[in-house]
N, C-alpha and C positions, 0 to 999 in steps of 0.2 A: 504494500500500500504506500504509494508515493505521497509525499507532502504536497498538498494542493491548497492554495489560498484563493478564497472567493469572498466577495463583499458580504458583510454581516448587516442584517436589516436594522439593528439597533443604531448603527452609525449614521443612518439616514433620518433618524427621528430626533426631534427636540427633547430635552430632558424631561419636560412635563407632559409629553404625549401619553395618553392612556395606555397604549401598547408598550411604551418604554417603562412606565410605572409597573405594569404587570410583569414585564420581563425582569425587572429588578427584584420583584417578589419571588419569581422563579429562581433567580440566581441565589438569593438568600437561602431558599430552601435547599437548593442543590449543594451549596457550599456547606450547609449544616449536615447534610446526609453524608457527603464525602469527607467531612472532617477537616477541611482546610483551615478554618480559623483556629481550631485547637492546635493543629500541627504548627502553624506559624507562631502562635504564642509560645509554645514549648521551645521551638527552634530559636526564636529571637532571645528568649531568656538565656539560652545557652551561649549564643555567639556575641551578644551585645555587651559592651563594656560600660561600667558606670559613667553616667553623664552623656553617653552617645544618643544621638537622635537619628532615627531611620527615616528614609524617604520612600513612600510608596509611589511607584510610577504607574500611570494609568489608574489613578485612585477612584475614578468614577464619581459616585455619590458619597464617598467617604465612609461607607458603613464598616469596612474592615478597620480603618484607622480609628473609628470611634470605639469599636470593640477593644482594640489594643490599648487605646487610651484608658478605657475603663479598667484594664489590667495593669495600669501604671507603666506602659511601654510608650515612650515618646516617639510619635510618628508625624511627620509633615506629609502633605499630599501634593501630587503633581498630576494635572490633567488639563485637557482642553475645555472641560466643562467648568461652569462657575463654582465658586466656593460654596459648599453645602451650608444651609442655614444653621445646622446643628454643630458645625465644625468648631472645636474648642478655640476660644479666643487666644489662648496662649500658643497655639500651634499655627504654623505657616501653611498657606495654600498657594501653590504656584500654578497660575493658569498659563500653561505653555505646552509646546510640543516636546515630548520627551526626547525626540531625535536631535533637537537643536538647543535644548535647555543648557544654560551655561553655569549652573550652580552645583554640579555634582561634587565639586571639591569641598563642599560644606557638609557632605553626608558620607560617613564611613560605611553605612549599611543601607542597601537597596532592597526593597521588597517589590516583587512582581507577581501579581495574582491574575491569571487569565488575561494577560495582555501581550506577552512576547510572541504568542502564536500568530498574532495578527500581522507580523512583519515578515517580508521575504528574507531569504538568506543574506542578501547583500546588506540590507539595513540592520539585521542582527549583528553582522560582522562590524559595521561601523559603530553601532551602539556599544558592543562589547569593547571595542578599542577605546572608546571614551570612558567607559566605566572602569576599565582596568587601570587607567592612569590615576584614578582618584580613590576608588572605594576599597574597603577592606573585606566586605562581605556582600554576596548576592544570595538572596533567598527567593526562590521562584516556585510557584505551583501552576502548572499548565496542563492542558489536556494531553493524555497519552493517545497516540495515533493508533487506534484499534478499530477495525470494522465492527467487531462485536459490540463495542461501546455505542456506536451509532445505532445499531439495531436495538439494543436494550433501551437506550434513551427514547427512541422513537416509540417503543411499546409501552414503557412505564410512565413517561412524562405526562401524557394526557390524563392518566389516572390521578395525577397530582395537581391537575388544573393548569398545566403549562399552556401558554398561548402560542400562536403561530410564529411569533418572533423568536421565542425561546426554542421551539422545535427546529426552525430553520437554522438559527445561529449555533445551536449546539452541534448539529450535524456538520456545519461548516467548520466550527472550531476544532472538533475532533479530527477532521480531515487535514487541518493545518498544524496539528499537534506534533509531538516529538516522540522519538524512540531511542533507546540506547544512549550513546554518548553524543547524540546530535546537537543538543542545545549548548553544552559547554564547548564543544568543538567549533560550532558556528560562531560563538561569541569569543573564542580565543582563550578560554580559561584552561590553560595547559597544566598538566599534573606536576610540572617542575616548580611552578610558582604558586599554584593553588591546590589546597586540599579540597577535592571535589567529591561530593556524595550525591549520587542521583539514583533514583529508584522509581518504580511504577507500582502503585497500589492496586489491590484487587478491584477497587471501584473505578479504576481508570484515570488516576491522577499521576502526572509526571512531576516528581518533586526533585528540586535541585538546590543544594547548598554548596556554595563555593567560598572558601575562606583563604585569604592571602597567607601564604606561609611566612613565618617570621625569619 
């Protein structure tokens, strides 16, 4: 199954569109089922140093950052969408394109949740080059590219009330996901300079942690 990128419907909708709001509900439910927020919280507690602030790229509506803030993990957000109304006043929200953002040198830890699969190999390589110059840790949760996951989601998601945007975008996202060492290799996180841990969960999540070697 080759990695294939196709447009996602959510990208064509304004943040307050009813279909976009329903999709975010579906994403919250999906993330809860696959355990991504819990895994990120555990991982960040392990890799972050006292006083560090993480940056979530592609932070969307900020729901993950809000959950991490409630767990006393400091996270700023970066997205093209506007600052969420509930975003903590003490935390920064950068409204910018993650590909051209010029503030990575301020963040030792980068969080990527369901965002990196949206970019072609060439842009992942360029983003990886920029991150490697500045950051100490990359923690990412992305779709694992498996046809069985597409089939299972298509069958189960309607039972959970998923709308047409979620059904379409999940299929597309899985098809653009990652296998094996693809993501660290594409982003240039080599084993000589980085301690790389990547694994795929039973529920189809591709998890990557890359920590710069001392």
